[in-house]
C-alpha positions as CSV (number, residue, x, y, z in Angstrom):
1,X,-27.1,56.7,-68.9
2,X,-30.8,56.9,-69.3
3,X,-30.3,59.5,-66.4
4,X,-28.4,61.1,-69.0
5,X,-30.5,60.8,-71.9
6,X,-33.7,62.4,-69.9
7,X,-31.3,65.2,-69.2
8,X,-30.3,65.6,-73.0
9,X,-34.6,65.5,-73.8
10,X,-35.3,67.9,-71.1
11,X,-32.6,70.6,-72.6
12,X,-33.6,69.4,-76.1
13,X,-37.3,70.9,-75.0
14,X,-36.0,74.2,-73.6
15,X,-33.7,75.0,-77.0
16,X,-35.7,72.9,-79.6
17,X,-36.7,76.2,-81.5
18,X,-32.5,77.2,-82.2
19,X,-32.2,74.2,-84.0
20,X,-31.9,74.3,-87.9
21,X,-34.6,72.2,-89.5
22,X,-32.7,70.5,-91.2
23,X,-30.1,69.3,-88.4
24,X,-32.6,66.4,-88.5
25,X,-30.6,64.4,-90.5
26,X,-29.4,60.4,-90.3
27,X,-26.2,61.0,-88.0
28,X,-23.0,59.7,-90.1
29,X,-21.3,56.3,-88.3
30,X,-17.9,56.0,-86.9
31,X,-15.6,55.0,-89.9
32,X,-14.5,51.2,-89.2
33,X,-17.1,50.7,-86.5
34,X,-19.4,47.4,-87.4
35,X,-22.8,46.5,-86.3
36,X,-23.3,44.8,-83.4
37,X,-25.8,43.9,-80.8
38,X,-26.0,46.1,-77.6
39,X,-24.8,44.3,-74.3
40,X,-26.9,45.4,-71.0
41,X,-24.5,47.5,-69.8
42,X,-25.0,49.9,-73.0
43,X,-27.0,52.9,-73.0
44,X,-30.5,52.4,-72.2
45,X,-32.2,49.2,-71.2
46,X,-34.9,49.3,-73.9
47,X,-33.6,51.8,-76.5
48,X,-36.1,52.4,-79.3
49,X,-36.9,48.9,-81.4
50,X,-34.8,51.1,-84.9
51,X,-31.7,51.6,-83.1
52,X,-28.2,50.6,-84.8
53,X,-25.3,49.9,-82.4
54,X,-21.9,50.1,-83.0
55,X,-18.6,49.2,-82.0
56,X,-15.1,50.3,-82.7
57,X,-12.0,49.5,-80.7
58,X,-10.7,53.3,-81.3
59,X,-10.9,54.9,-77.4
60,X,-13.9,56.4,-76.4
61,X,-12.0,60.2,-76.2
62,X,-11.1,59.4,-79.8
63,X,-14.7,58.4,-81.1
64,X,-16.5,61.7,-79.0
65,X,-13.9,64.1,-80.5
66,X,-15.1,62.6,-83.9
67,X,-18.8,62.5,-83.2
68,X,-18.4,66.7,-81.9
69,X,-16.8,67.7,-85.5
70,X,-18.7,65.3,-87.3
71,X,-22.5,66.7,-86.0
72,X,-22.4,71.1,-86.2
73,X,-25.2,72.1,-84.3
74,X,-26.0,69.0,-82.3
75,X,-26.9,69.4,-78.8
76,X,-24.6,67.2,-76.5
77,X,-25.4,66.1,-72.7
78,X,-23.2,64.3,-70.5
79,X,-23.7,63.0,-66.9
80,X,-21.4,64.3,-64.3
81,X,-18.7,62.3,-63.3
82,X,-19.4,59.7,-66.3
83,X,-17.5,62.5,-68.6
84,X,-14.4,60.2,-69.5
85,X,-17.3,56.5,-70.7
86,X,-19.8,57.8,-72.1
87,X,-21.8,61.0,-73.8
88,X,-24.5,61.6,-75.8
89,X,-25.7,63.9,-78.7
90,X,-29.3,65.4,-79.6
91,X,-29.5,66.1,-83.9
92,X,-32.2,67.8,-84.7
93,X,-35.5,68.3,-82.3
94,X,-37.0,65.4,-79.7
95,X,-40.1,64.9,-81.6
96,X,-38.0,64.7,-85.0
97,X,-34.2,63.8,-84.3
98,X,-32.1,61.2,-83.7
99,X,-29.8,60.5,-80.9
100,X,-26.0,59.3,-80.9
101,X,-24.9,58.0,-77.5
102,X,-21.3,56.7,-77.1
103,X,-19.9,54.6,-74.6
104,X,-16.9,52.6,-73.5
105,X,-17.7,49.9,-72.2
106,X,-15.6,46.6,-71.1
107,X,-12.5,47.7,-73.5
108,X,-14.0,49.0,-76.7
109,X,-16.5,52.2,-77.6
110,X,-20.1,51.5,-78.7
111,X,-22.2,54.1,-80.6
112,X,-25.9,53.6,-80.4
113,X,-27.9,55.6,-83.0
114,X,-31.6,55.9,-82.7
115,X,-34.7,58.5,-82.4
116,X,-35.2,59.8,-78.4
117,X,-36.7,57.7,-76.1
């Protein structure tokens, strides 16, 4: 996942100027997802302290499609070979945006929302 996030931010720098300034809003939380403690196997080893983690029993594919529909204009990045288990979206720019990481882990789907690391 660290590679995925690094790739996302590298792409962000190259296209940040094309995103509208209003895109840097707080992303929505997937309906029915509940706040939880981030398991060690989800996301970065140490996401920013202000990041929030949520969990849902809904499938990764369902959550991913929901975020695609609810984050218009967000940059999406997937790590090759991991398309069915993790994805990340950048809302806004690398300097002022928010990242939504969606990951399937141990039969649940985790969502980590926070500033770029």
